[in-house]
Each structure stands twice: as structure tokens, then as C-alpha cells.
VOGU-3710 file (C-alpha; in Angstrom, 3 decimals, decimal comma):
1> xxxxxxxxxx> -51,739/-6,247/-59,411  -50,674/-9,130/-61,688  -48,573/-11,792/-59,790  -46,580/-14,770/-61,359  -45,870/-17,710/-59,182  -43,170/-19,921/-60,274  -43,572/-23,498/-59,242  -46,048/-26,499/-59,324  -46,185/-27,948/-55,995  -48,011/-28,029/-52,671
11> xxxxxxxxxx> -46,062/-24,858/-51,564  -46,965/-22,894/-54,660  -50,733/-24,020/-54,283  -50,477/-22,783/-50,575  -48,952/-19,432/-51,892  -51,397/-18,943/-54,647  -54,258/-19,665/-52,326  -53,183/-17,132/-49,816  -52,316/-14,350/-52,541  -55,957/-15,038/-54,062
21> xxxxxxxxxx> -57,257/-13,803/-50,635  -55,488/-10,355/-51,118  -57,450/-7,017/-52,335  -54,166/-6,030/-53,797  -54,057/-8,888/-56,433  -56,121/-8,811/-59,768  -54,536/-11,906/-61,577  -52,481/-14,731/-60,442  -50,415/-16,962/-62,998  -48,519/-20,029/-62,039
31> xxxxxxxxxx> -45,670/-21,737/-64,143  -46,239/-24,567/-64,390  -48,870/-25,143/-61,803  -50,699/-28,489/-61,169  -54,393/-29,800/-61,041  -55,028/-27,844/-57,961  -53,554/-24,572/-58,570  -55,811/-24,479/-61,622  -58,580/-23,689/-59,129  -57,009/-20,460/-57,767
41> xxxxxxxxxx> -54,605/-19,280/-60,839  -54,026/-19,547/-64,448  -51,453/-22,140/-64,862  -48,967/-21,522/-67,741  -46,767/-24,412/-69,126  -43,180/-23,068/-68,584  -40,911/-25,169/-66,620  -39,319/-23,949/-63,560  -35,612/-24,163/-65,126  -36,871/-22,317/-68,411
51> xxxxxxxxxx> -35,541/-18,874/-66,854  -35,587/-17,170/-70,438  -39,178/-18,423/-70,850  -40,182/-17,208/-67,547  -38,609/-13,786/-67,949  -40,181/-13,266/-71,423  -43,749/-14,169/-69,985  -43,271/-11,781/-67,246  -42,113/-8,846/-69,419  -44,988/-9,828/-72,077
61> xxxxxxxxxx> -47,701/-9,743/-69,487  -46,480/-6,734/-67,477  -45,881/-8,699/-64,200  -45,991/-6,415/-61,162  -44,425/-9,200/-58,874  -42,672/-12,753/-59,462  -42,863/-15,023/-56,489  -40,316/-17,764/-56,818  -41,166/-21,108/-55,024  -38,703/-24,002/-55,610
71> xxxxxxxxxx> -34,810/-23,689/-54,992  -33,756/-24,584/-58,536  -34,699/-21,428/-60,572  -33,263/-19,277/-57,420  -29,717/-21,078/-57,498  -29,899/-20,773/-61,402  -30,230/-16,963/-61,034  -33,975/-16,256/-62,114  -34,202/-13,362/-59,608  -31,059/-11,782/-61,219
81> xxxxxxxxxx> -32,709/-12,114/-64,824  -36,024/-10,669/-63,610  -34,489/-7,769/-61,850  -32,304/-7,001/-64,739  -35,534/-6,665/-66,754  -37,191/-4,227/-64,033  -39,707/-6,828/-62,603  -40,025/-6,740/-58,853  -38,918/-10,590/-57,550  -39,541/-12,098/-54,243
91> xxxxxxxxxx> -36,775/-14,509/-53,814  -33,011/-14,038/-53,406  -30,332/-13,490/-56,089  -28,293/-16,282/-56,989  -25,618/-15,154/-54,356  -28,120/-15,381/-51,575  -29,574/-18,814/-52,773  -26,000/-20,295/-52,676  -26,869/-20,719/-49,001  -29,107/-23,736/-50,042
101> xxxxxxxxxx> -27,471/-24,604/-53,308  -24,280/-25,462/-51,738  -23,939/-27,125/-48,150  -20,245/-26,644/-47,661  -20,626/-22,863/-48,435  -23,422/-22,750/-45,981  -21,503/-24,704/-43,472  -18,505/-22,155/-43,934  -20,853/-19,150/-43,571  -22,133/-20,353/-40,179
111> xxxxxxxxxx> -18,644/-20,950/-39,044  -17,359/-17,679/-40,396  -20,047/-15,855/-38,364  -20,290/-17,750/-35,306  -23,680/-19,254/-36,063  -24,125/-22,597/-33,890  -24,253/-25,612/-36,025  -22,853/-29,275/-36,140  -19,200/-29,745/-36,479  -18,406/-30,617/-39,980
121> xxxxxxxxxx> -15,741/-31,521/-42,817  -16,169/-30,761/-46,530  -14,598/-33,153/-48,850  -13,875/-33,191/-52,573  -12,740/-36,876/-53,265  -13,760/-40,246/-52,032  -10,528/-40,881/-50,352  -10,657/-37,577/-48,427  -14,275/-38,248/-47,367  -13,553/-41,813/-46,069
131> xxxxxxxxxx> -10,452/-40,660/-44,346  -12,399/-37,682/-42,796  -14,834/-40,248/-41,040  -12,024/-40,982/-38,519  -12,783/-37,483/-37,092  -16,370/-38,324/-36,125  -18,160/-40,553/-33,933  -21,259/-42,572/-34,953  -24,109/-41,720/-35,570  -22,992/-39,130/-38,132
141> xxxxxxxxxx> -24,488/-37,406/-41,130  -23,461/-37,575/-44,811  -24,771/-34,905/-47,129  -24,474/-34,374/-50,785  -23,223/-30,725/-51,164  -25,704/-29,607/-53,961  -29,382/-29,606/-54,417  -30,916/-33,160/-54,173  -34,705/-32,540/-53,897  -34,712/-32,948/-50,107
151> xxxxxxxxxx> -33,052/-36,393/-50,413  -29,293/-35,657/-50,232  -29,267/-36,189/-46,346  -28,189/-39,690/-45,097  -28,066/-40,405/-41,408  -25,463/-43,121/-40,735  -25,683/-45,434/-37,559  -22,155/-47,021/-38,422  -18,960/-46,315/-40,295  -19,815/-48,923/-42,763
161> xxxxxxxxxx> -23,074/-47,122/-43,509  -21,239/-43,788/-43,762  -18,829/-45,378/-46,096  -21,666/-46,860/-48,192  -23,273/-43,285/-48,488  -20,118/-41,576/-49,556  -19,752/-44,608/-52,019  -23,395/-43,910/-53,387  -23,171/-40,164/-53,269  -19,540/-39,802/-54,976
171> xxxxxxxxxx> -18,929/-43,070/-56,895  -22,632/-44,141/-57,903  -23,687/-40,292/-58,425  -27,031/-41,017/-56,701  -27,698/-37,204/-56,763  -25,763/-36,399/-59,928  -23,475/-33,430/-59,712  -24,849/-32,442/-56,252  -22,391/-35,157/-55,078  -19,300/-33,757/-56,460
181> xxxxxxxxxx> -18,576/-32,639/-52,778  -19,708/-34,320/-49,549  -20,217/-32,792/-46,182  -19,763/-35,013/-43,295  -21,402/-33,681/-40,049  -21,798/-34,636/-36,430  -25,267/-36,025/-35,736  -27,208/-33,563/-33,496  -29,732/-34,965/-31,159  -32,945/-32,903/-29,919
191> xxxxxxxxxx> -36,196/-31,813/-31,466  -36,338/-30,396/-34,804  -38,110/-27,086/-35,449  -38,689/-25,195/-38,647  -38,592/-21,430/-38,620  -39,288/-19,361/-41,854  -38,294/-15,738/-42,046  -39,161/-12,733/-44,126  -35,954/-10,782/-45,149  -36,237/-7,432/-47,086
201> xxxxxxxxxx> -32,423/-6,970/-47,228  -32,198/-4,901/-44,086  -34,299/-6,828/-41,639  -35,113/-10,588/-40,670  -38,653/-11,294/-39,167  -39,731/-14,754/-38,289  -42,849/-16,187/-39,204  -44,824/-18,455/-36,637  -42,911/-21,811/-35,975  -43,494/-25,051/-37,297
211> xxxxxxxxxx> -42,343/-28,735/-37,191  -42,253/-30,977/-40,108  -41,540/-34,835/-40,319  -38,876/-36,013/-42,689  -39,095/-39,680/-42,397  -41,200/-41,779/-44,747  -42,716/-44,207/-42,001  -44,461/-43,719/-38,637  -42,347/-43,198/-35,376  -39,554/-41,453/-37,638
221> xxxxxxxxxx> -38,631/-44,498/-39,498  -37,846/-45,082/-43,118  -36,158/-42,981/-45,686  -35,700/-39,292/-45,638  -38,254/-37,513/-47,836  -39,053/-33,816/-48,842  -41,623/-33,848/-45,837  -44,554/-36,145/-44,806  -46,321/-33,535/-42,683  -46,173/-30,555/-40,463
231> xxxxxxxxxx> -47,823/-28,593/-37,625  -47,775/-25,018/-36,341  -46,867/-23,426/-33,910  -44,284/-25,827/-32,400  -44,857/-26,194/-28,733  -41,032/-26,371/-27,910  -40,793/-22,882/-28,981  -40,492/-20,886/-25,449  -39,830/-17,269/-25,079  -36,451/-18,109/-23,696
241> xxxxxxxxxx> -35,593/-20,196/-26,839  -37,164/-17,453/-29,013  -34,617/-15,006/-27,389  -31,863/-17,360/-27,889  -32,586/-17,785/-31,690  -32,923/-14,087/-32,126  -29,648/-13,321/-30,458  -27,573/-16,134/-31,794  -29,040/-17,008/-35,137  -31,137/-14,391/-36,645
251> xxxxxxxxxx> -29,025/-11,283/-35,929  -25,721/-13,312/-36,604  -27,169/-14,451/-39,985  -28,147/-10,980/-40,926  -24,855/-9,637/-40,002  -23,417/-12,279/-42,339  -25,688/-11,284/-45,235  -24,788/-7,878/-45,088  -21,155/-8,404/-44,636  -21,125/-10,602/-47,690
261> xxxxxxxxxx> -22,940/-8,017/-49,658  -25,944/-10,391/-50,333  -29,137/-8,544/-50,957  -31,421/-10,982/-49,613  -35,235/-10,383/-50,292  -37,556/-13,254/-49,749  -37,758/-16,310/-47,237  -34,917/-17,669/-45,450  -35,931/-21,121/-43,808  -33,715/-22,177/-40,981
271> xxxxxxxxxx> -33,772/-25,655/-39,930  -33,092/-26,002/-36,356  -32,231/-28,832/-33,701  -33,125/-27,774/-30,316  -32,053/-29,055/-27,049  -33,578/-27,072/-23,927  -33,690/-23,564/-24,607  -30,616/-23,510/-27,027  -30,788/-24,642/-30,893  -28,166/-25,029/-33,553
281> xxxxxxxxxx> -28,820/-24,623/-37,457  -29,274/-27,829/-39,200  -29,501/-26,085/-42,682  -30,649/-22,876/-44,651  -33,266/-22,909/-47,281  -33,493/-19,770/-49,110  -37,523/-20,191/-50,180  -40,583/-21,089/-48,231  -40,383/-24,800/-46,872  -42,727/-27,552/-47,776
291> xxxxxxxxxx> -44,593/-28,759/-45,970  -44,207/-25,884/-43,716  -45,822/-23,415/-46,112  -49,075/-25,233/-45,749  -49,227/-24,881/-42,177  -47,647/-21,328/-41,595  -49,715/-19,253/-44,468  -53,202/-20,388/-43,242  -52,328/-18,986/-39,771  -51,204/-15,635/-41,483
301> xxxxxxxxxx> -53,673/-12,972/-40,861  -51,968/-10,230/-42,845  -52,198/-9,756/-46,557  -49,336/-11,766/-48,121  -49,005/-9,804/-51,259  -48,431/-6,686/-49,147  -45,847/-8,302/-47,220  -43,931/-9,583/-50,202  -43,868/-6,185/-51,863  -42,601/-4,555/-48,927
311> xxxxxxxxxx> -39,840/-7,226/-48,680  -38,878/-6,364/-52,394  -38,833/-2,619/-51,309  -36,733/-2,962/-48,093  -39,657/-1,733/-45,968  -41,134/-4,527/-43,929  -41,825/-4,095/-40,227  -42,676/-6,587/-37,553  -46,138/-4,992/-37,192  -46,935/-6,017/-40,859
321> xxxxxxxxxx> -47,218/-9,685/-39,748  -50,373/-10,546/-37,624  -51,178/-14,178/-36,968  -54,351/-16,415/-36,132  -54,304/-18,047/-32,678  -55,498/-21,213/-34,339  -53,253/-23,982/-34,655  -52,838/-25,873/-37,980  -51,950/-29,377/-39,144  -51,106/-31,063/-42,604
331> xxxxxxxxxx> -50,551/-34,500/-43,583  -49,031/-35,495/-46,842  -50,533/-38,215/-49,060  -47,823/-39,981/-51,282  -47,763/-42,412/-53,980  -46,883/-45,817/-52,890  -42,989/-46,329/-52,676  -42,238/-42,745/-52,262  -39,487/-41,574/-51,868  -37,940/-44,418/-54,011
341> xxxxxxxxxx> -39,918/-45,904/-57,029  -43,507/-44,827/-57,451  -45,829/-44,815/-60,213  -47,868/-41,733/-61,652  -51,119/-41,695/-63,460  -53,460/-42,563/-60,606  -56,895/-41,148/-60,700  -57,771/-39,280/-57,414  -61,301/-39,627/-55,988  -63,106/-38,191/-53,064
351> xxxxxxxxxx> -61,826/-34,477/-53,009  -65,368/-33,255/-53,473  -66,714/-35,119/-50,088  -64,492/-33,339/-47,624  -65,670/-31,282/-44,725  -65,870/-27,573/-45,550  -63,159/-26,582/-43,321  -60,598/-28,849/-44,619  -58,287/-27,436/-47,295  -56,461/-29,820/-49,649
361> xxxxxxxxxx> -53,090/-28,428/-51,289  -52,020/-30,211/-54,269  -48,389/-31,110/-54,882  -47,933/-33,758/-57,398  -51,112/-33,742/-59,406  -52,332/-32,813/-62,893  -55,931/-32,207/-64,584  -56,715/-34,603/-67,496  -60,397/-34,817/-69,018  -62,028/-33,350/-65,968
371> xxxxxxxxxx> -60,035/-35,727/-63,677  -57,281/-35,121/-61,103  -54,300/-37,539/-61,587  -51,350/-38,406/-59,552  -48,059/-36,824/-61,094  -45,499/-36,917/-58,281  -44,429/-38,754/-55,075  -46,003/-36,244/-52,563  -49,550/-35,927/-54,230  -51,539/-33,937/-51,589
381> xxxxxxxxxx> -51,188/-31,936/-48,389  -54,562/-32,352/-46,344  -54,789/-29,404/-44,005  -57,067/-28,121/-41,203  -57,129/-25,504/-38,574  -58,354/-25,649/-35,010  -58,499/-24,139/-31,815  -55,831/-26,716/-30,567  -53,355/-28,844/-32,379  -55,300/-31,993/-31,244
391> xxxxxxxxxx> -58,668/-30,295/-32,877  -56,773/-29,463/-36,106  -55,153/-33,129/-36,219  -58,398/-34,830/-35,913  -60,002/-32,897/-38,539  -57,300/-33,925/-40,919  -57,272/-37,685/-40,046  -61,159/-37,962/-40,152  -61,049/-36,778/-43,753  -58,260/-38,682/-45,227
401> xxxxxxxxxx> -60,328/-41,952/-45,671  -62,591/-40,161/-47,907  -59,766/-39,594/-50,429  -58,733/-42,483/-52,611  -55,974/-43,274/-55,174  -54,180/-46,446/-55,952  -51,548/-47,384/-53,532  -51,782/-44,048/-51,312  -49,588/-43,789/-48,335  -49,363/-41,614/-45,451
411> xxxxxx> -47,973/-41,392/-41,892  -50,540/-41,761/-39,109  -48,504/-40,001/-36,479  -48,360/-36,339/-37,443  -48,635/-33,886/-34,760  -49,564/-36,731/-32,348
//
């Protein structure tokens, strides 16, 4: 079987790495890939937003399965184009991807189908948004409606901060067209949990739980990022909580998808805020999370290619998913200054000196003249397994000092 993976981050590296272990897979292509993915797949220089180029490549190479990693091509409709050409695709159609592509649509969906989530207001003008603040107490959350690379969510401690956030999104266009509409939400307190689910159009089957860390600095300080680290499983995920989520979130979400005639085949990521044995939905993503993928896929015992094919065929069963008992931790190494201004082009040293049981998934890297060079904000995800979360964590932090690039930064409290 020949597989095309679309994307070029640590998530796609983890997907390619896991697919490489499948006896069903003969060849993996990745577009555009990165300096680490080169080790497990043939990288093709086609951008994720070049839908026609990707479709032409998939047809010309007789690709059996395309796996779409990032949200942008999903929202743009790559799945729709590929399936029109008869290529099996793991990733929802544009109608399904709208659950991530529009936060206001996502909130309407949750409200319509009784899915527990934060109170909200959706606003299409500056005046409406600022007036809506009177309906909320602080702290509150201001979100750009569209895709903003994981950075369009601002937690505001005062009304003045909220007004400034609205000005930044709608007036200053910090996130471009993603800020045409803003969503204002009540601030939910509790512990965050990430739940990735395989969906085959008929059923929704959760993977093992995880918890990621969004803030740039230790002790959950600093700006929101795409994710600074993660661990799996999440210890707060009790049997009682699992049952609550199954009944009140998974089943109601599946009912909503079916009622809206959304033929969703791929991964539905559900961001949760947990209090006690209940949870509310913070957001939907319509693809593998990053860095959640880097801790969930190493714990998957089953054949990922087999699971993905069954999702596209509508035949996935719970018994298709088998998990390792080992725990997993990943810590993201970033370019100095991320998520704001940062420099690229720094040589990375030390990757050959790590312990054999440490996996490094490449995010923002490129290969150049036999060297690995930084090429993004989140550069590497240093990952390890262990009998306990503490053991996995120790392995990661023991190996990070062996890696060097100018102005390298990371959090020291992941999974602490």
C-alpha cells in the first residue's frame, strides 16, 4: 500500500513513524515533510494549501490512502477533491472540518445538540463584541472565529484586557480574516484534558487520554501556543468521567454529525475542561492534535494503517484499538521568542547522542547540506515511554541537555 501524508510538523512525523511500522505499508510520501520525516518517508515539495498539486500527485502515484495532518487543507476541502478522484482519504470533508474552521459554528453545534460547553456570544462587529462583554464576568475568553494556528484564543483577566483583545482581533487584524467574527466565552475552571477519537462515519471510538500544556512558560504562564508538551494517559480520566463523556459528549456529538449529514471519517479531537467527574467541551479540532499525537501514537499497539483504512470504509470496531500499558511524555523545544518573533536557520546539534529509547519528532526543521536546521517555532518534540509517567519524564529531561541550537527554549514542568 502507498500512503501520502499531508503536512510537515511533529504530528506528521509521528504519523509517518507509526505508519512505517505497518506490514501493510510499502511506501510513504509526505508533502512537504521536514528534516526528520526524511528518515521515514520520501518528502515531496508540495505545500499543504496546494490542493490541486496534492491531488495530481496522489493520482499520478496511484496512492491508496491519503492522510491529512493539518487543519488548513481539511477546511479548504482537500478531502472532497481527493474523494472525487476515487482516492481513499483519512480526514473529514470540508463540511465536517467546519467544526474546527469556525468557532461560532462549533458553538452553535454544541448548543443545538445539548453538548456541555461554556456560555458564549458570537459577534460580527467591534461594537457588538464590546457591548456583549457586559453579559460576562471576568476572567473571560476572547476567540478569533477562524483558523489562527492555535494562537487565536486570549484569556482576559479584566474588561479592559478583553476590549484590547477584541481591538487586536477585529481592528488590527492580528489573525487576518480569522477575526471577521469573534466569540466571547465564559472562562471555565478545572483541569484540561485532550481526547482524540477515531470516527468512521458511523461510530466514534476514543483513543487513550492525554493532557497538553498550551502556555509558553513554566507554571502555565506566558502566551498561548500550539502546545509546549504533553503526557498520556491523563490521570484525571476516571471510569466515572469516562462514562460521563461517553454519554454526554461522544454520543451527542455523533448524533449531531449524523443529523447534520456530515460524513465524518478521520480524527475528532475534543478539548475538555474537567471538574470532578464532569466535563465541558472547550473546542473541537478535526484532526490529530499536536503535541497529543506524539504521546498517543507511541502507546498504540495496533496497526495505524489498518485503523485508518477501516475508518475510511466505515467498519471500525473498538477491538481494533489495542494500547500499551506504558506511559508517554513529550516536551517541545522551541525557537527563542516563540510564539511571537523568532529566528530560523539555527543548526541543531546533538541528535545523534540521545539514548536509544528516546524518540525525537521533528516539527519546524529542514535538512540542508547534511545538517538539520531550525525552520519554525516549535522545533522538536522529545519523547519517551516508561512504566510510569515519572520514569518517562525523567528520560526526556535527561536527554534534552544533549540537544543544542541557538536560543533553544522549553518548559521544565511538563508532566511534573
